[in-house]
Every structure is written in C-alpha cells, then in structure tokens.
C-alpha angles and dihedrals in degrees: 000000000000091000089045090053092045092050094047098047093041097047101047096068089051100052096085090049089051094047091051092047088053095047091243106114091129086061096049094109089056092052090045093048100039092081095055091043093053095044088066087060093042090051096052090044093048093048096050090045094048092050091051099043110004132264096286099080098046087045091053091045093049098050090044091051093047092064090048093049090047092057091044088057095042092055095044115145096175136034088246092061091049092053091047090054091051093050092052090045086056089053089054093046090053094051095049097044093052093042089052092052094047091047090054091048095049103034102040131067113241095256090058100046096080091053092046089054091048090054088052088056093046091056088072095059099082093037087054093051099038108022102076097041095046093048089048091053092046091049090046097050096036123356146290091259090062087062093056092046093050094048089050088052092049092051096044097080099054090041089058091043093053091048095050098041098040097039114114093013114140127228115290118254092250093058116100131187111268094239090057096053113110133182128197088276099046135276116001114261101225116200117250116245088228087060090050091046089050093051092047088052093046092053090049093049092049088051093051094043096059090056090084140358105232121120094268093051094045089050089053091048094050090044094050093050094048092052089051091053092051106038106026094077089056092065092056130071117266116274089022094130087048093052092239111193120272121008098005093056091044092053093045089053093049087059094047097048094045092046091052096044099046092044090054088047090055099045103040093061088044092053093047096050098041112023100029096027096212121170114273093245087070091058090046089055092052092061093043093050089047095053092048091046094050091050092048094050093048088053090050092052091053088060096046097056093104095045106039127041113244093240089057093053087055094052089047090050089051090052089052090050091050087053086052093052090050091051090050093052090047092048090060089069111102092223092059114081107254092224091069086070084080086073093064092060092046094049092046089050089053089053092048089049092055096040107038101056088040091055093046092053090047090054092053092049089051096045114110122240108294092006105099088111091051091052093045093051092047089054094050090047090050090051095053095042091048092050092049095044100043091043091050094048090048091048094047090051088046094054094045093052089046092054093046097047140039094219121111092202105047096069091056090051091057094042091052094041088057090063089066088078102060093039094051092047091051092054091045095047098040094100089061088069097057123116131230111263123342115356093242132119133201113297088220091081097244124133119290117238104189113152123225117259132220111280116257118219098229095184 
C-alpha cells in the first residue's frame, strides 16, 4: 500500500509533462482518466477471483502487473502507449486494493480490522509528503521516464517477494466457491466481467470525448454515457440506488462520500490558484494537511470501535464534510482570507478518515459467506463511479455558471453548494448501514454474515 500510494502521488504531477513530450496534450484527459476507468475492471476481477481462490492470487497478479505497467509507461513512444500503460496500471491497482481488503476481512479478527485499515491509511502519509517533490526533482534533473523506471525498480522487490512467498498457497479457509455464496436474499448476484469491461470502456470513451468537441468526440462522449447508464448498475448490489438496508446502503454511501470529497479536492486548489491567486505553497499545504488529517482520523476510528457504533461514525464523518463544504463556500468571499480555504480540505479529510474505514468494515460485516471479494469490489466500483459522477455534475454546473456570469467566484459557490446534497444524504442514510447486534464478526477470520437491521430514526 505504501508503494501504491507513492506511485499514485508521484506519477500524477508528471502526466502533463509526459503528454507534452509525446505531443499528446489534446489526449491528456484520456491519459488522466484511464487509471480510474481500468480500476473498475480490476476491482470486479479481483473481487470475483478472491472469492473463488482467496486474496493471495489476485494480490500476486496485481503487484507483478504493476511492475510491467510502469515499464510500459516508462518506454512510451506515443501518447497511446502511455494511456495503455495507465489503463493496465489501473487494473493492477484494482486487483491489489480489493485483495488487501479481502485479506484483512479473512485474516484478522474483527477487533483488529479497524486498526489494520488505519495502518493502510497511514501508509499514504509519507508518499503525500515526499512523492510529488521527489518526482519533480527527478523529472527536472533527468526525465519523467526515470520516475517510472525508478518506481518499477522499487516495486520489483515486493513483487518478487509476493510471488515467491505466496506461490502454491491454497485458498484460505474463508474463501467459498462463488456458486455457494449466499446473501440474505439468496445467491449473490456477481457482476459479469463483460459488464465491468463495458463500464471501463465507457469511462475511457467519456474521458476521450471531452478532450474536444468535434463530431467524433461528441459521439464518444454520448456513447460512453449511454454505456454507463446501462452497465454501471450491474456492478453494484441490488437496491443500491434506493439505499437498501445493509450492503446496498453501505455501497451507496461510499459513492456519495467519495464523490463529495474528491470534487472538493479538485475545486479548492483550482479556486486558490485562479480566483484567489495564492502562492503555490498554500495549495501544497492543503494537500499535506488533508493527508495528515485523513490518517489521524482513521487512527482515531480504530480506537473508537468499542465505544461508538460504526454507522454513527459514518454520520459524524458526513457532518464534518458538511462543515467543510460550508467552509469552502465562505472562503470564496473576497473578505475572507484565501488561506483559510485550507481548512475546508482538512475538515473534509477528517470526515473521510472517519467514514471510509467505517464503511469498509460495515461492508465486510454485511458481506455474505464467501462474498467479501464481491463486497470489496462493489465498494471500489462505487467509489470510482461516485467520484466520476459528482465531479462531472459539479464541472457542468461550474461551466454553466461561468458562461452565464462574468464573476470568477460565483461558479465556485455553485460547485461547492452542490456538494451539500451528497453529504446531507450520507448523514441521513447512515443508519441504514448498521448491523444487527454488535458489529463484530468471527475471530476465525471467516466471512461475517451479520444481517441488516431495521433503520432507526435518530432525529
């Protein structure tokens, strides 16, 4: 996880440089979005694979594929090769992320899962502080290709270790054949890989389509959106969009919180650098403060597991994110010091640090026997879809207000105000994610089969 975070944060600032060097700036949206699009496919593939054979094999495949994809990107001679490398890297990241969650669910007793997830969050602290500046220095002194080669070298040792140590291990005791996995409503409806592939292609088409506005690009955009509407619901549990109690509501809240946070993370730096014109160091402090706040809040939720029910931590996290949205709106006002906008990202990160691990643990508790991979892949799919949909809506509103007014600040007010909807819905629906009885599973590490409880009106 440490290397995944380091690679993700180090590579992103270099993609514009690589696109310019390869004469493919016009296709930069495709390169930037290929990773997220492919992680949808990787998550579904990893979840199905983990439920059938345990998390070891998808983990081995993911870390090994990561090395290969970094080398593909490092040796890119065209922008299309770079996009292919980022797409394959997204598949690898999806495999690794789901395998780690399933491994935590199967190998750790319940009282240790929250701390294990907190450790995963802590693994992003050093990469967030050191990754971008180190990558920038290497690119300035040498080239952006050297960063990809260096990351491949760093990842090679754990990749070889995973293959050697985990090779030949059989499925874990908690893994159950996919056809035997049953939820409270019967057999688990596992998403077809064809649907996952269609959603990944749809996301890539949409990213390519928005790079220009000629007939070909418009057709790609419309086709991508149509495929998303048809196939995206097939990757999620039934009743997800209606916030069905248990796993469906948990998955939906993952989409809402992720969409709100990453949209805020995209627009606050844009506001600081364009409308408020603050020094770049202030924007950097916002990202650093957010990373530290997320890790600290994640550590805190691991210590509160025996005192506060998980669904209430989700509601508290949503409340913190609502405060962050209000702070962002206030910081748009010219009379408010621009640097105070940093507080909005920090508050939002605290909310995510409380809500995200809690939702992950709730999803494992709601997972049917042998279905922890299914639940983990659904959560990752929801995160990516939520991020894509909410950011797209906010961007469309931002563009519309920008066209209708001459103000630089008004579009940000409307974009931030839109985020009140997902965070308010999260706080309101948090009770639907609760489990029946104590939120603990079996210490043996097998799948947890807690059934969803009736919602409680906590007004």
